[in-house]
N, CA, C and O atoms as CSV, one atom per row, in Angstrom:
chain,resi,resn,atom,element,x,y,z
A,1,MET,N,N,98.150,96.092,93.599
A,1,MET,CA,C,98.945,94.934,93.952
A,1,MET,C,C,98.832,94.662,95.459
A,1,MET,O,O,98.925,95.577,96.277
A,2,ASN,N,N,98.633,93.406,95.799
A,2,ASN,CA,C,98.545,93.007,97.198
A,2,ASN,C,C,99.889,92.498,97.686
A,2,ASN,O,O,100.535,91.704,97.002
A,3,LYS,N,N,100.312,92.935,98.840
A,3,LYS,CA,C,101.558,92.456,99.422
A,3,LYS,C,C,101.297,91.152,100.157
A,3,LYS,O,O,100.281,90.993,100.833
A,4,LEU,N,N,102.228,90.232,100.014
A,4,LEU,CA,C,102.173,89.025,100.821
A,4,LEU,C,C,102.614,89.389,102.225
A,4,LEU,O,O,103.502,90.224,102.402
A,5,ASN,N,N,102.020,88.787,103.196
A,5,ASN,CA,C,102.276,89.148,104.575
A,5,ASN,C,C,103.165,88.098,105.237
A,5,ASN,O,O,102.679,87.066,105.700
A,6,PHE,N,N,104.466,88.370,105.279
A,6,PHE,CA,C,105.391,87.431,105.902
A,6,PHE,C,C,105.079,87.245,107.375
A,6,PHE,O,O,105.208,86.140,107.900
A,7,GLY,N,N,104.672,88.304,108.043
A,7,GLY,CA,C,104.320,88.188,109.458
A,7,GLY,C,C,103.226,87.170,109.678
A,7,GLY,O,O,103.299,86.357,110.600
A,8,ALA,N,N,102.204,87.212,108.828
A,8,ALA,CA,C,101.096,86.259,108.945
A,8,ALA,C,C,101.551,84.837,108.642
A,8,ALA,O,O,101.107,83.894,109.297
A,9,LEU,N,N,102.435,84.673,107.655
A,9,LEU,CA,C,102.958,83.341,107.343
A,9,LEU,C,C,103.759,82.778,108.512
A,9,LEU,O,O,103.628,81.604,108.856
A,10,ILE,N,N,104.585,83.622,109.116
A,10,ILE,CA,C,105.410,83.193,110.247
A,10,ILE,C,C,104.522,82.861,111.445
A,10,ILE,O,O,104.727,81.847,112.113
A,11,LYS,N,N,103.545,83.708,111.711
A,11,LYS,CA,C,102.626,83.479,112.834
A,11,LYS,C,C,101.882,82.154,112.657
A,11,LYS,O,O,101.744,81.382,113.606
A,12,ALA,N,N,101.405,81.898,111.444
A,12,ALA,CA,C,100.686,80.650,111.183
A,12,ALA,C,C,101.581,79.437,111.422
A,12,ALA,O,O,101.138,78.436,111.984
A,13,GLU,N,N,102.846,79.527,110.993
A,13,GLU,CA,C,103.770,78.410,111.197
A,13,GLU,C,C,104.098,78.245,112.675
A,13,GLU,O,O,104.202,77.118,113.160
A,14,MET,N,N,104.260,79.339,113.389
A,14,MET,CA,C,104.494,79.250,114.830
A,14,MET,C,C,103.323,78.552,115.511
A,14,MET,O,O,103.524,77.685,116.362
A,15,GLN,N,N,102.101,78.927,115.139
A,15,GLN,CA,C,100.917,78.301,115.725
A,15,GLN,C,C,100.845,76.824,115.371
A,15,GLN,O,O,100.500,75.993,116.212
A,16,ARG,N,N,101.174,76.495,114.108
A,16,ARG,CA,C,101.150,75.101,113.672
A,16,ARG,C,C,102.117,74.258,114.502
A,16,ARG,O,O,101.825,73.107,114.828
A,17,GLN,N,N,103.258,74.833,114.837
A,17,GLN,CA,C,104.277,74.117,115.609
A,17,GLN,C,C,104.083,74.261,117.116
A,17,GLN,O,O,104.803,73.637,117.895
A,18,GLY,N,N,103.120,75.075,117.529
A,18,GLY,CA,C,102.881,75.277,118.952
A,18,GLY,C,C,103.966,76.108,119.623
A,18,GLY,O,O,104.228,75.954,120.816
A,19,MET,N,N,104.596,76.989,118.851
A,19,MET,CA,C,105.665,77.826,119.398
A,19,MET,C,C,105.097,79.158,119.871
A,19,MET,O,O,104.388,79.837,119.127
A,20,SER,N,N,105.400,79.521,121.075
A,20,SER,CA,C,104.932,80.787,121.634
A,20,SER,C,C,105.837,81.936,121.183
A,20,SER,O,O,106.950,81.729,120.702
A,21,VAL,N,N,105.322,83.141,121.356
A,21,VAL,CA,C,106.120,84.334,121.069
A,21,VAL,C,C,107.342,84.366,121.978
A,21,VAL,O,O,108.437,84.713,121.533
A,22,ALA,N,N,107.169,84.011,123.233
A,22,ALA,CA,C,108.285,84.007,124.181
A,22,ALA,C,C,109.370,83.031,123.742
A,22,ALA,O,O,110.558,83.345,123.823
A,23,GLU,N,N,108.970,81.854,123.280
A,23,GLU,CA,C,109.940,80.861,122.824
A,23,GLU,C,C,110.673,81.344,121.575
A,23,GLU,O,O,111.889,81.186,121.462
A,24,MET,N,N,109.927,81.936,120.635
A,24,MET,CA,C,110.556,82.465,119.421
A,24,MET,C,C,111.547,83.568,119.780
A,24,MET,O,O,112.655,83.615,119.247
A,25,ALA,N,N,111.143,84.450,120.682
A,25,ALA,CA,C,112.022,85.541,121.103
A,25,ALA,C,C,113.310,84.990,121.716
A,25,ALA,O,O,114.401,85.482,121.428
A,26,LYS,N,N,113.179,83.987,122.544
A,26,LYS,CA,C,114.357,83.390,123.180
A,26,LYS,C,C,115.282,82.777,122.135
A,26,LYS,O,O,116.499,82.951,122.202
A,27,LYS,N,N,114.707,82.059,121.167
A,27,LYS,CA,C,115.527,81.397,120.145
A,27,LYS,C,C,116.193,82.404,119.207
A,27,LYS,O,O,117.273,82.141,118.679
A,28,LEU,N,N,115.549,83.557,118.999
A,28,LEU,CA,C,116.132,84.595,118.148
A,28,LEU,C,C,117.008,85.562,118.940
A,28,LEU,O,O,117.690,86.414,118.370
A,29,ASN,N,N,116.977,85.414,120.262
A,29,ASN,CA,C,117.727,86.298,121.154
A,29,ASN,C,C,117.276,87.757,121.014
A,29,ASN,O,O,118.089,88.674,120.897
A,30,VAL,N,N,115.945,87.935,121.032
A,30,VAL,CA,C,115.341,89.268,120.952
A,30,VAL,C,C,114.253,89.382,122.022
A,30,VAL,O,O,113.886,88.391,122.653
A,31,GLN,N,N,113.754,90.573,122.213
A,31,GLN,CA,C,112.649,90.800,123.139
A,31,GLN,C,C,111.334,90.284,122.535
A,31,GLN,O,O,111.195,90.225,121.313
A,32,ARG,N,N,110.383,89.917,123.378
A,32,ARG,CA,C,109.074,89.478,122.884
A,32,ARG,C,C,108.418,90.543,122.016
A,32,ARG,O,O,107.789,90.220,121.009
A,33,GLN,N,N,108.560,91.814,122.397
A,33,GLN,CA,C,107.950,92.895,121.617
A,33,GLN,C,C,108.482,92.911,120.187
A,33,GLN,O,O,107.748,93.240,119.255
A,34,THR,N,N,109.748,92.559,120.011
A,34,THR,CA,C,110.326,92.494,118.669
A,34,THR,C,C,109.609,91.443,117.830
A,34,THR,O,O,109.344,91.665,116.649
A,35,VAL,N,N,109.298,90.309,118.431
A,35,VAL,CA,C,108.574,89.256,117.711
A,35,VAL,C,C,107.159,89.722,117.400
A,35,VAL,O,O,106.686,89.536,116.278
A,36,TYR,N,N,106.474,90.325,118.367
A,36,TYR,CA,C,105.126,90.844,118.098
A,36,TYR,C,C,105.151,91.843,116.944
A,36,TYR,O,O,104.291,91.798,116.065
A,37,ASP,N,N,106.127,92.735,116.944
A,37,ASP,CA,C,106.250,93.730,115.865
A,37,ASP,C,C,106.509,93.048,114.532
A,37,ASP,O,O,105.932,93.430,113.514
A,38,MET,N,N,107.363,92.051,114.533
A,38,MET,CA,C,107.699,91.319,113.316
A,38,MET,C,C,106.461,90.630,112.734
A,38,MET,O,O,106.293,90.589,111.515
A,39,LEU,N,N,105.602,90.094,113.589
A,39,LEU,CA,C,104.417,89.379,113.133
A,39,LEU,C,C,103.373,90.309,112.518
A,39,LEU,O,O,102.447,89.843,111.854
A,40,LYS,N,N,103.512,91.606,112.731
A,40,LYS,CA,C,102.588,92.586,112.153
A,40,LYS,C,C,103.057,93.100,110.798
A,40,LYS,O,O,102.297,93.758,110.087
A,41,ARG,N,N,104.295,92.806,110.436
A,41,ARG,CA,C,104.890,93.379,109.227
A,41,ARG,C,C,104.615,92.525,107.996
A,41,ARG,O,O,104.476,91.305,108.086
A,42,THR,N,N,104.538,93.190,106.836
A,42,THR,CA,C,104.405,92.458,105.584
A,42,THR,C,C,105.765,92.185,104.959
A,42,THR,O,O,105.910,91.250,104.171
A,43,ASN,N,N,106.761,92.993,105.306
A,43,ASN,CA,C,108.110,92.742,104.788
A,43,ASN,C,C,109.011,92.403,105.963
A,43,ASN,O,O,108.646,92.587,107.125
A,44,ILE,N,N,110.205,91.900,105.632
A,44,ILE,CA,C,111.076,91.427,106.701
A,44,ILE,C,C,112.525,91.498,106.241
A,44,ILE,O,O,112.818,91.338,105.056
A,45,ASP,N,N,113.404,91.733,107.160
A,45,ASP,CA,C,114.835,91.754,106.899
A,45,ASP,C,C,115.289,90.357,106.457
A,45,ASP,O,O,114.870,89.352,107.029
A,46,VAL,N,N,116.147,90.306,105.437
A,46,VAL,CA,C,116.603,89.032,104.890
A,46,VAL,C,C,117.278,88.172,105.959
A,46,VAL,O,O,116.991,86.980,106.073
A,47,GLU,N,N,118.158,88.765,106.726
A,47,GLU,CA,C,118.852,88.001,107.770
A,47,GLU,C,C,117.872,87.491,108.832
A,47,GLU,O,O,118.000,86.365,109.312
A,48,ARG,N,N,116.915,88.310,109.185
A,48,ARG,CA,C,115.915,87.881,110.182
A,48,ARG,C,C,115.074,86.737,109.626
A,48,ARG,O,O,114.768,85.788,110.348
A,49,LEU,N,N,114.697,86.815,108.348
A,49,LEU,CA,C,113.918,85.746,107.731
A,49,LEU,C,C,114.714,84.443,107.726
A,49,LEU,O,O,114.155,83.371,107.959
A,50,LYS,N,N,116.010,84.532,107.463
A,50,LYS,CA,C,116.857,83.346,107.494
A,50,LYS,C,C,116.887,82.760,108.906
A,50,LYS,O,O,116.767,81.547,109.077
A,51,ASP,N,N,117.045,83.609,109.905
A,51,ASP,CA,C,117.069,83.138,111.295
A,51,ASP,C,C,115.748,82.466,111.674
A,51,ASP,O,O,115.735,81.411,112.307
A,52,ILE,N,N,114.649,83.086,111.281
A,52,ILE,CA,C,113.324,82.526,111.584
A,52,ILE,C,C,113.140,81.195,110.869
A,52,ILE,O,O,112.624,80.236,111.445
A,53,SER,N,N,113.565,81.144,109.611
A,53,SER,CA,C,113.480,79.896,108.849
A,53,SER,C,C,114.269,78.789,109.545
A,53,SER,O,O,113.821,77.644,109.601
A,54,ASP,N,N,115.436,79.131,110.072
A,54,ASP,CA,C,116.251,78.146,110.796
A,54,ASP,C,C,115.545,77.682,112.072
A,54,ASP,O,O,115.514,76.486,112.363
A,55,VAL,N,N,114.987,78.610,112.821
A,55,VAL,CA,C,114.304,78.267,114.077
A,55,VAL,C,C,113.090,77.375,113.810
A,55,VAL,O,O,112.857,76.400,114.525
A,56,LEU,N,N,112.325,77.718,112.779
A,56,LEU,CA,C,111.099,76.966,112.482
A,56,LEU,C,C,111.322,75.814,111.505
A,56,LEU,O,O,110.394,75.062,111.207
A,57,HIS,N,N,112.553,75.676,111.006
A,57,HIS,CA,C,112.873,74.625,110.032
A,57,HIS,C,C,111.931,74.687,108.831
A,57,HIS,O,O,111.389,73.675,108.386
A,58,LYS,N,N,111.753,75.914,108.318
A,58,LYS,CA,C,110.845,76.129,107.186
A,58,LYS,C,C,111.410,77.242,106.313
A,58,LYS,O,O,111.767,78.311,106.807
A,59,ASP,N,N,111.486,76.980,105.013
A,59,ASP,CA,C,111.971,77.965,104.053
A,59,ASP,C,C,110.771,78.748,103.530
A,59,ASP,O,O,110.045,78.278,102.653
A,60,PHE,N,N,110.571,79.936,104.071
A,60,PHE,CA,C,109.379,80.707,103.730
A,60,PHE,C,C,109.348,81.156,102.278
A,60,PHE,O,O,108.273,81.189,101.679
A,61,LEU,N,N,110.481,81.501,101.693
A,61,LEU,CA,C,110.491,81.898,100.285
A,61,LEU,C,C,110.095,80.741,99.387
A,61,LEU,O,O,109.318,80.922,98.450
A,62,SER,N,N,110.616,79.564,99.657
A,62,SER,CA,C,110.236,78.394,98.865
A,62,SER,C,C,108.760,78.067,99.036
A,62,SER,O,O,108.092,77.661,98.085
A,63,THR,N,N,108.259,78.244,100.242
A,63,THR,CA,C,106.847,77.987,100.500
A,63,THR,C,C,105.962,78.896,99.660
A,63,THR,O,O,105.015,78.439,99.020
A,64,VAL,N,N,106.275,80.176,99.669
A,64,VAL,CA,C,105.496,81.146,98.899
A,64,VAL,C,C,105.586,80.831,97.410
A,64,VAL,O,O,104.579,80.848,96.702
A,65,ALA,N,N,106.791,80.544,96.942
A,65,ALA,CA,C,106.984,80.253,95.520
A,65,ALA,C,C,106.241,78.989,95.117
A,65,ALA,O,O,105.606,78.960,94.063
A,66,SER,N,N,106.309,77.944,95.937
A,66,SER,CA,C,105.653,76.687,95.577
A,66,SER,C,C,104.138,76.813,95.589
A,66,SER,O,O,103.461,76.135,94.816
A,67,GLN,N,N,103.597,77.656,96.440
A,67,GLN,CA,C,102.152,77.867,96.477
A,67,GLN,C,C,101.658,78.517,95.193
A,67,GLN,O,O,100.489,78.389,94.828
A,68,ASN,N,N,102.555,79.210,94.519
A,68,ASN,CA,C,102.171,79.957,93.328
A,68,ASN,C,C,102.972,79.535,92.099
A,68,ASN,O,O,103.099,80.313,91.154
A,69,ALA,N,N,103.512,78.319,92.098
A,69,ALA,CA,C,104.404,77.874,91.030
A,69,ALA,C,C,103.711,77.774,89.676
A,69,ALA,O,O,104.383,77.812,88.646
A,70,GLN,N,N,102.409,77.650,89.649
A,70,GLN,CA,C,101.697,77.507,88.388
A,70,GLN,C,C,101.756,78.778,87.553
A,70,GLN,O,O,101.655,78.713,86.328
A,71,GLU,N,N,101.913,79.909,88.180
A,71,GLU,CA,C,102.012,81.178,87.468
A,71,GLU,C,C,103.431,81.689,87.573
A,71,GLU,O,O,103.904,82.021,88.660
A,72,LEU,N,N,104.113,81.751,86.434
A,72,LEU,CA,C,105.502,82.187,86.460
A,72,LEU,C,C,105.648,83.668,86.745
A,72,LEU,O,O,106.684,84.101,87.249
A,73,ASP,N,N,104.645,84.438,86.437
A,73,ASP,CA,C,104.746,85.883,86.633
A,73,ASP,C,C,103.792,86.377,87.712
A,73,ASP,O,O,103.216,87.458,87.586
A,74,TRP,N,N,103.626,85.604,88.755
A,74,TRP,CA,C,102.653,85.936,89.784
A,74,TRP,C,C,103.098,87.062,90.696
A,74,TRP,O,O,102.268,87.651,91.388
A,75,CYS,N,N,104.393,87.379,90.718
A,75,CYS,CA,C,104.840,88.383,91.669
A,75,CYS,C,C,106.085,89.110,91.192
A,75,CYS,O,O,106.734,88.730,90.217
A,76,GLU,N,N,106.380,90.151,91.910
A,76,GLU,CA,C,107.645,90.855,91.767
A,76,GLU,C,C,108.385,90.706,93.084
A,76,GLU,O,O,107.807,90.906,94.152
A,77,ILE,N,N,109.662,90.354,93.012
A,77,ILE,CA,C,110.485,90.237,94.212
A,77,ILE,C,C,111.494,91.370,94.190
A,77,ILE,O,O,112.250,91.527,93.231
A,78,THR,N,N,111.498,92.154,95.251
A,78,THR,CA,C,112.415,93.279,95.358
A,78,THR,C,C,113.238,93.112,96.622
A,78,THR,O,O,112.693,92.855,97.696
A,79,ILE,N,N,114.554,93.257,96.495
A,79,ILE,CA,C,115.423,93.266,97.669
A,79,ILE,C,C,115.994,94.666,97.768
A,79,ILE,O,O,116.734,95.114,96.892
A,80,LEU,N,N,115.645,95.346,98.839
A,80,LEU,CA,C,116.053,96.724,99.030
A,80,LEU,C,C,116.432,96.924,100.482
A,80,LEU,O,O,115.680,96.560,101.386
A,81,ASP,N,N,117.581,97.494,100.700
A,81,ASP,CA,C,118.049,97.744,102.068
A,81,ASP,C,C,117.999,96.481,102.929
A,81,ASP,O,O,117.583,96.516,104.087
A,82,ASN,N,N,118.437,95.355,102.332
A,82,ASN,CA,C,118.513,94.093,103.042
A,82,ASN,C,C,117.143,93.553,103.465
A,82,ASN,O,O,117.044,92.810,104.442
A,83,LYS,N,N,116.089,93.922,102.732
A,83,LYS,CA,C,114.746,93.425,103.009
A,83,LYS,C,C,114.165,92.845,101.721
A,83,LYS,O,O,114.445,93.334,100.627
A,84,ILE,N,N,113.365,91.812,101.862
A,84,ILE,CA,C,112.693,91.190,100.730
A,84,ILE,C,C,111.257,91.682,100.729
A,84,ILE,O,O,110.579,91.642,101.756
A,85,LEU,N,N,110.798,92.141,99.588
A,85,LEU,CA,C,109.413,92.543,99.434
A,85,LEU,C,C,108.856,91.763,98.245
A,85,LEU,O,O,109.341,91.914,97.124
A,86,ILE,N,N,107.854,90.940,98.478
A,86,ILE,CA,C,107.206,90.183,97.412
A,86,ILE,C,C,105.827,90.796,97.216
A,86,ILE,O,O,105.023,90.872,98.145
A,87,THR,N,N,105.575,91.227,95.997
A,87,THR,CA,C,104.321,91.898,95.688
A,87,THR,C,C,103.601,91.114,94.601
A,87,THR,O,O,104.185,90.814,93.560
A,88,LYS,N,N,102.344,90.781,94.835
A,88,LYS,CA,C,101.546,90.114,93.802
A,88,LYS,C,C,101.308,91.071,92.656
A,88,LYS,O,O,101.125,92.271,92.860
A,89,ARG,N,N,101.312,90.537,91.459
A,89,ARG,CA,C,101.027,91.374,90.273
A,89,ARG,C,C,99.555,91.406,90.000
A,89,ARG,O,O,99.118,92.054,89.049
């Protein structure tokens, strides 16, 4: 099973919007290193994903789901320790 990479999705959206790591860090009220670390991760804290979605005005879960809406059983979604993990089947 391949994991979807939320960090890569967020990075791509930041680039599309022309948002720098420094700007994202400022809007999230975190250090730049925290944003760099987040962009390397495949999973993400639910609250952090909500904050990022608000900053970028993009619902990442809906985006992932809509990209794969043709297959109803394309993934498994697990919420564990306040983190979302989406795994392709």
